[in-house]
TIBAMI-666885 format. One line per field, with one value per residue (C-alpha): x negated, z, y; residue number from 1. Coordinates in steps of 0.2 Angstrom, whole numbers. Layout:
N
px <- (X:...)
pz <- (Z:...)
py <- (Y:...)
resi <- (NUM:...)
//
This chain:
809
px <- (222:211:205:193:187:168:166:154:137:129:111:107:89:86:73:67:65:60:73:85:101:115:131:150:159:165:149:144:124:124:134:119:105:98:105:94:95:85:94:97:116:117:133:141:138:137:117:115:101:103:95:93:99:99:113:112:125:123:137:140:152:159:153:165:178:185:186:183:175:176:170:180:171:184:170:151:143:130:123:124:117:125:116:121:107:95:107:113:132:136:130:142:140:157:158:177:181:188:179:183:167:166:154:157:140:130:139:130:142:136:121:119:123:114:123:113:118:105:112:103:111:96:101:110:121:133:149:156:160:153:153:144:133:133:147:160:175:179:172:182:179:192:194:206:209:204:218:219:228:218:213:229:237:253:263:280:291:308:319:335:339:357:366:374:359:342:331:313:302:287:273:259:243:230:211:207:218:233:238:254:253:270:273:285:291:301:306:308:316:309:313:326:324:333:328:319:313:301:294:279:266:272:289:301:316:324:340:342:359:363:344:337:328:311:309:298:313:317:302:309:297:300:287:285:276:269:262:253:254:246:251:263:250:246:230:232:244:248:257:262:272:281:296:311:312:313:305:309:304:311:312:330:333:315:308:320:317:331:340:340:330:314:304:285:279:261:244:228:216:198:193:181:186:181:168:168:160:166:169:187:196:213:218:211:221:237:234:231:247:257:250:253:271:274:269:282:272:280:267:247:236:220:206:197:196:208:214:209:220:222:228:241:247:249:259:270:274:275:283:272:273:256:248:233:218:205:190:184:172:173:159:153:143:149:134:116:119:138:146:148:134:143:160:163:156:165:183:192:186:188:206:211:204:215:230:227:226:241:254:263:263:280:272:262:273:260:244:232:219:208:205:199:192:188:184:203:202:192:197:185:193:211:206:199:215:226:215:216:235:239:228:237:254:249:243:258:273:283:274:271:254:247:231:226:221:213:218:203:191:200:200:181:179:189:177:164:152:157:158:149:135:118:101:84:75:61:62:48:44:42:57:70:87:104:109:126:125:133:151:159:173:163:161:179:182:171:180:197:191:182:195:211:225:214:216:235:233:221:233:247:238:242:224:227:242:233:218:229:245:237:231:247:256:246:253:270:268:258:246:244:229:232:243:261:263:266:281:295:288:284:300:306:291:290:307:303:287:288:276:268:257:242:233:238:231:240:246:255:268:280:280:278:292:307:301:300:318:324:316:322:306:294:294:282:267:251:241:223:220:231:217:200:185:166:156:160:155:163:175:190:179:181:165:163:151:133:136:131:147:145:160:151:141:123:118:124:140:147:167:175:187:201:212:229:225:207:195:200:219:223:237:233:242:245:256:267:269:273:285:294:296:302:314:307:301:314:307:295:277:265:247:234:218:203:200:181:179:192:187:173:171:179:176:192:193:207:209:214:228:224:211:224:226:240:234:236:222:207:199:188:197:208:212:205:217:226:234:248:257:274:280:298:313:324:329:320:308:306:290:288:272:275:293:290:297:286:301:308:300:307:304:311:311:312:297:286:290:278:281:265:262:247:245:231:228:235:234:251:266:268:286:293:312:321:337:349:364:359:361:346:342:327:312:294:280:262:253:236:226:222:206:200:192:186:200:201:217:219:233:237:230:229:219:220:204:201:184:193:206:202:206:207:203:204:191:197:194:211:221:233:247:239:234:217:205:198:183:174:166:155:143:150:141:151:148:158:159:168:174:173:160:159:158:162:162:164:174:183:169:166:148:139:121:125:127:145:135:129:135:134:144:149:168:175:189:190:192:184:188:181:184:181:181:185:172:183:185:200:198:197:187:181:176:166:163:151:151:138:150:167:164:167:181:185:200:203:210:215:209:223:224:228:244:241:248:247:252:239:243)
pz <- (661:676:678:691:697:697:711:723:721:711:713:705:702:700:687:689:708:709:722:722:732:734:728:727:711:706:709:704:704:702:718:729:719:727:719:715:708:692:689:671:673:679:683:672:682:699:699:699:690:676:678:672:681:679:686:689:694:695:696:692:680:683:671:660:659:642:645:635:643:640:650:652:656:660:659:660:664:651:636:640:634:641:641:647:651:639:625:621:620:616:617:622:620:625:644:645:633:640:631:631:625:620:630:624:615:630:645:653:661:676:680:686:674:674:668:665:662:657:659:652:658:658:644:652:652:641:647:654:671:683:675:687:680:680:682:689:684:687:678:675:670:659:657:646:637:619:612:619:617:608:616:615:611:621:616:624:617:622:605:613:631:637:654:648:639:634:621:623:608:614:600:603:593:596:595:580:574:584:576:583:598:606:616:631:638:654:662:680:691:708:711:698:680:668:651:643:625:616:599:588:591:584:588:601:606:623:629:647:653:665:665:677:666:670:673:684:695:696:692:691:684:678:677:660:660:643:641:626:625:615:617:630:641:646:637:640:650:653:667:663:674:663:662:650:643:627:622:609:605:594:594:597:610:618:627:630:641:640:631:645:644:654:658:662:679:675:683:674:683:680:682:697:715:725:739:731:715:699:706:702:716:714:732:728:712:720:734:721:712:728:734:717:717:735:729:715:700:689:675:674:659:659:656:645:643:645:662:672:672:691:689:675:686:700:688:683:701:709:694:685:666:658:643:640:631:620:621:624:609:590:579:585:601:617:628:622:624:623:611:595:585:588:585:567:572:589:588:580:593:607:601:598:616:624:615:620:638:638:627:640:653:654:662:646:634:624:616:616:602:609:619:614:597:589:572:570:563:548:534:541:557:551:541:556:566:552:553:572:573:559:567:584:575:566:582:592:582:599:607:600:598:603:601:615:606:613:602:606:602:585:580:583:574:559:557:546:557:568:586:590:577:583:584:586:603:609:623:636:625:610:601:593:599:594:607:606:604:616:611:618:629:644:636:632:650:654:643:650:668:664:652:659:647:633:630:629:617:606:605:599:584:567:565:580:571:555:563:572:561:549:564:573:557:560:577:584:599:599:614:619:631:640:627:635:627:611:616:612:596:590:593:579:568:569:573:571:582:599:611:627:639:640:651:660:675:691:695:677:682:688:670:661:669:664:646:649:655:642:626:620:610:625:634:650:658:664:677:677:688:699:709:711:703:704:692:681:698:705:691:703:717:724:729:744:750:741:736:717:706:689:684:685:701:706:718:730:723:719:715:702:715:703:711:718:729:734:732:749:745:755:745:744:739:721:726:737:722:709:721:724:705:703:716:727:742:756:768:766:764:774:769:776:767:777:791:791:775:779:773:763:744:734:716:711:698:686:689:707:711:729:742:756:767:777:795:809:819:817:834:838:824:836:829:812:798:791:774:773:759:760:745:743:731:743:739:754:768:785:794:814:824:841:839:833:815:802:791:776:759:742:736:724:705:708:719:709:723:734:749:756:773:783:801:814:819:836:842:844:831:814:808:790:788:771:766:752:750:767:776:783:774:782:792:795:808:809:826:833:840:858:863:849:850:838:831:819:810:798:785:789:802:792:776:766:769:751:750:739:749:757:772:772:789:792:802:811:824:831:848:856:846:829:825:815:821:806:813:823:810:817:811:813:812:809:813:808:817:811:793:784:778:775:757:757:769:764:765:752:753:736:741:750:750:760:752:751:753:771:788:793:786:792:792:781:790:802:790:782:775:778:767:772:762:768:767:763:781:793:810:820:812:824:818:829:827:837:834:840:849:850:858:852:848:841:831:827:811:807:791:788:776:759:750:734:718:701:692:683:668)
py <- (-83:-81:-63:-61:-44:-43:-31:-39:-47:-33:-25:-9:-2:16:15:33:31:13:9:-7:-9:-21:-13:-16:-10:3:12:29:30:48:55:48:57:73:89:104:122:116:99:96:94:113:121:108:93:101:101:83:75:62:44:26:11:-8:-18:-36:-49:-68:-81:-99:-106:-124:-138:-148:-135:-131:-112:-96:-81:-62:-47:-32:-15:-1:12:14:31:32:23:5:-11:-26:-44:-60:-74:-63:-62:-44:-45:-26:-8:5:24:30:32:32:18:2:-13:-31:-42:-60:-69:-87:-87:-83:-91:-106:-119:-128:-116:-98:-84:-68:-52:-36:-19:-6:12:27:43:53:66:80:90:79:86:102:93:81:63:51:37:19:6:18:9:-9:-25:-40:-58:-66:-84:-93:-109:-112:-101:-85:-67:-54:-38:-27:-44:-41:-25:-21:-8:-2:-2:3:9:12:9:-7:-15:-13:-22:-25:-30:-40:-43:-54:-57:-71:-71:-82:-96:-100:-116:-123:-112:-105:-90:-90:-73:-69:-53:-51:-38:-42:-61:-62:-66:-55:-61:-75:-79:-91:-93:-93:-78:-63:-53:-58:-48:-48:-41:-35:-32:-17:-11:1:13:21:40:50:53:35:25:7:-7:-24:-38:-46:-63:-69:-86:-93:-112:-125:-144:-139:-132:-113:-108:-89:-78:-60:-52:-34:-22:-10:1:2:20:29:46:58:76:90:108:110:97:97:82:68:53:40:54:66:83:83:98:94:102:98:96:95:82:77:59:61:55:70:64:47:55:47:29:24:16:10:16:33:35:30:42:56:51:52:69:77:70:76:93:95:89:77:75:74:78:69:82:78:59:43:40:25:9:11:29:23:10:23:35:21:16:34:42:54:57:56:66:55:64:57:69:86:86:82:85:102:102:110:105:99:81:78:65:77:69:51:57:51:34:32:40:25:13:26:30:12:8:22:17:-1:3:15:7:-4:10:19:34:38:49:59:56:71:69:84:98:116:109:125:118:115:132:126:114:100:101:101:86:77:81:74:58:56:60:48:34:37:35:19:12:17:25:27:42:60:67:83:94:108:123:138:152:164:150:146:165:166:150:157:172:164:154:140:145:129:131:125:131:123:122:114:102:97:83:94:86:97:95:102:115:125:143:155:155:139:134:141:157:158:155:170:181:176:179:195:203:195:197:199:181:182:198:189:173:184:192:185:179:167:160:158:149:137:132:121:110:111:103:87:83:82:94:110:111:130:133:150:157:157:175:166:156:168:174:156:151:162:161:142:135:117:118:109:118:113:123:111:124:138:150:144:162:163:151:165:171:154:144:156:153:135:134:146:140:122:120:123:107:111:118:110:120:121:112:102:94:101:93:92:102:118:125:140:143:147:152:169:179:190:204:203:184:181:184:175:165:148:149:143:129:124:126:109:110:121:128:129:115:119:103:102:87:80:80:96:107:124:141:137:123:134:146:133:124:141:145:127:128:115:125:122:135:150:145:156:159:171:178:171:182:178:189:202:219:213:217:203:196:186:172:171:153:156:169:170:164:162:147:141:145:158:150:162:162:178:188:198:215:211:216:201:200:188:180:172:161:159:158:168:186:193:187:194:192:191:191:185:189:207:210:218:221:212:211:207:188:177:180:199:199:187:174:182:194:202:209:217:217:216:198:192:175:167:163:169:166:169:170:168:177:175:187:194:177:167:151:144:148:142:145:145:145:149:135:131:123:113:96:83:72:57:56:41:42:24:12:-4:-8:-24:-35:-37:-29:-15:-6:11:20:40:47:66:73:89:101:104:107:96:102:97:115:115:130:138:147:134:123:110:96:79:61:45:28:12:-5:-19:-25:-9:3:22:26:44:59:77:93:104:117:123:127:112:107:90:73:65:48:52:49:67:82:99:103:118:128:114:100:85:68:51:37:18:3:-15:-27:-42:-49:-47:-38:-23:-7:7:23:34:52:64:83:95:106:98:81:64:52:35:28:9:3:-15:-25:-37:-52:-45:-46:-56:-49:-57:-41:-31:-20)
resi <- (1:2:3:4:5:6:7:8:9:10:11:12:13:14:15:16:17:18:19:20:21:22:23:24:25:26:27:28:29:30:31:32:33:34:35:36:37:38:39:40:41:42:43:44:45:46:47:48:49:50:51:52:53:54:55:56:57:58:59:60:61:62:63:64:65:66:67:68:69:70:71:72:73:74:75:76:77:78:79:80:81:82:83:84:85:86:87:88:89:90:91:92:93:94:95:96:97:98:99:100:101:102:103:104:105:106:107:108:109:110:111:112:113:114:115:116:117:118:119:120:121:122:123:124:125:126:127:128:129:130:131:132:133:134:135:136:137:138:139:140:141:142:143:144:145:146:147:148:149:150:151:152:153:154:155:156:157:158:159:160:161:162:163:164:165:166:167:168:169:170:171:172:173:174:175:176:177:178:179:180:181:182:183:184:185:186:187:188:189:190:191:192:193:194:195:196:197:198:199:200:201:202:203:204:205:206:207:208:209:210:211:212:213:214:215:216:217:218:219:220:221:222:223:224:225:226:227:228:229:230:231:232:233:234:235:236:237:238:239:240:241:242:243:244:245:246:247:248:249:250:251:252:253:254:255:256:257:258:259:260:261:262:263:264:265:266:267:268:269:270:271:272:273:274:275:276:277:278:279:280:281:282:283:284:285:286:287:288:289:290:291:292:293:294:295:296:297:298:299:300:301:302:303:304:305:306:307:308:309:310:311:312:313:314:315:316:317:318:319:320:321:322:323:324:325:326:327:328:329:330:331:332:333:334:335:336:337:338:339:340:341:342:343:344:345:346:347:348:349:350:351:352:353:354:355:356:357:358:359:360:361:362:363:364:365:366:367:368:369:370:371:372:373:374:375:376:377:378:379:380:381:382:383:384:385:386:387:388:389:390:391:392:393:394:395:396:397:398:399:400:401:402:403:404:405:406:407:408:409:410:411:412:413:414:415:416:417:418:419:420:421:422:423:424:425:426:427:428:429:430:431:432:433:434:435:436:437:438:439:440:441:442:443:444:445:446:447:448:449:450:451:452:453:454:455:456:457:458:459:460:461:462:463:464:465:466:467:468:469:470:471:472:473:474:475:476:477:478:479:480:481:482:483:484:485:486:487:488:489:490:491:492:493:494:495:496:497:498:499:500:501:502:503:504:505:506:507:508:509:510:511:512:513:514:515:516:517:518:519:520:521:522:523:524:525:526:527:528:529:530:531:532:533:534:535:536:537:538:539:540:541:542:543:544:545:546:547:548:549:550:551:552:553:554:555:556:557:558:559:560:561:562:563:564:565:566:567:568:569:570:571:572:573:574:575:576:577:578:579:580:581:582:583:584:585:586:587:588:589:590:591:592:593:594:595:596:597:598:599:600:601:602:603:604:605:606:607:608:609:610:611:612:613:614:615:616:617:618:619:620:621:622:623:624:625:626:627:628:629:630:631:632:633:634:635:636:637:638:639:640:641:642:643:644:645:646:647:648:649:650:651:652:653:654:655:656:657:658:659:660:661:662:663:664:665:666:667:668:669:670:671:672:673:674:675:676:677:678:679:680:681:682:683:684:685:686:687:688:689:690:691:692:693:694:695:696:697:698:699:700:701:702:703:704:705:706:707:708:709:710:711:712:713:714:715:716:717:718:719:720:721:722:723:724:725:726:727:728:729:730:731:732:733:734:735:736:737:738:739:740:741:742:743:744:745:746:747:748:749:750:751:752:753:754:755:756:757:758:759:760:761:762:763:764:765:766:767:768:769:770:771:772:773:774:775:776:777:778:779:780:781:782:783:784:785:786:787:788:789:790:791:792:793:794:795:796:797:798:799:800:801:802:803:804:805:806:807:808:809)
//
């Protein structure tokens, strides 16, 4: 098989604006559109407009070749019609579905071929978060011989895994009649072949001696090469990178990977790529996986749609367990134009596509069939849950299933009317369309934010148990959203129920994690969210002074503000707290509430336990009262300002892992010292900044000249020691010379009217992030930056000849 990435040579026409441009995939057509306060996506989609787009690509197929062709679209943002040479091949309405389309009937050999994708993404809002538009995930051309593997035609399962030997079962399926075809399988560990087998299409078993098993702690992978032969010639092939591992779960032994107990330290993540919009770039997904792992997480939950192939590859290689989730919506709507009206028609294909993508990835250990589906409190919803869970088990019996339930929503749904019942509303076109009523997942968020512990109280009521237990009986793992107060009681009431915290407030980790460690049936916790995202604007953002203070905030708010790590990849205070609780913080973590809002009236969000940031560089704030938080698992923490002790405070489990201090700000050094049993364990220091200048700091100085690799460059206002100044933000303009292009530039600021697509952006607390993509040629790349008040600077990167890899899962 030849699988060619269709990244270059595309044009896209914005059918609303009448503008045509050349683009390279992946491409998010929405992120460059102008935002406005009255945009139809509203706070759900970060105030972006919808749109209609026409993508066109032309290429030639050599004449005389006996080849068959298929097109793979990993995701299309909007309702799409796909045509080749004027022949319609397919219509796709599910934006996260990976589809493989037979193109044999329309391909013209020996002459140009024209592929056209019409995308209508104008009906908004269609999700509770930013979705992006267009061909935002990769497109591939699949070329094979006359006999070929079917989609999902190579399935690899670990049947046994022990230290001395492991057994892999490789099952193959062909697309159409295979005749006298044969299958040849080899398993490689690096350059060494460790197992081989051959036979007719179907099942083959291979034994691997002394295997290296895959886990998040030791993510070792093997390469499985599968060839389909006719007449002794290879007609099709697959090369799959996978891992040897088993998964089991029960209420008495918990979650076991390769027979060993695992507790999930989880991060919920949305699909967008921050300043790159929804465009799914392989380098971004790998970077995100690495940063999450470095900050103590060992698992991710996709929220609320299947992960990209690139992110799955990254989780395999970096070592992150995956709970892959199908959807946020079943048959009752949550937004005016979501997929609920198509649910019954599309879910079988959507589920099959997710499992086909996931099944050979060792990182995927749980399938989630839905998030906060309140109709699961009704007989119709329970029936749907059973159908989805049973279908998932038929497709893949090796992984458990789960369903994420918000008990507050289910209680409301059980009280007569569905919480997602609809009412008629006239649109501008005088057409009646279904609109969700006031009580949705968003309203549940408002209740949780305003009333705090009321969600935990409601979740403990007998009515909550009654409204959820039938649905939980359909799945293998009960997913609890914001209901950790049920854990201990449900361990008694439902002794055979396996529980996972599928969403939780970051600040609740202090109370949640001891229960996870104590109760064998509770297998882990997923924080909302591990990584910040576009849309659902201001959910976790604190408000100050006379600012507007609704839960979801108005334009120009752009991010949710809930992320333990912001959209640029900068870890925040929630990671310090979680790492302290998990026992992974080697020295005290110091954070300071922003001194530019010190003393102002504040309106907090339940989705962010603190607005503090890790800095002591607040020029011009001398004498302002500083509120300091020190995160530590130590018994006590001492804080020193320029060598003067402010005393010791309790930390660790008895102090909620946070020691708090208050003192007037003074430039210099802030040092925290941890103590256990009266003896010093470690110390850490923050320093104020000297004279700040503009600095460009790339995460690496080389990128592959393949037209796809990315370089991430930090744009910072900092002194000669590397300390970033927080209160001297500036406008910065970038220019690129050489074989790379600027494809994203922005900061982690939650409110921002600037475009991420431009060459000019303002820093936020001294920081911004620039993302460059190679153009496919080798050479020197020069990035220049000019600021209004902090000078200018340049940095050189090198685009090097790419390292060619044949492996693609």
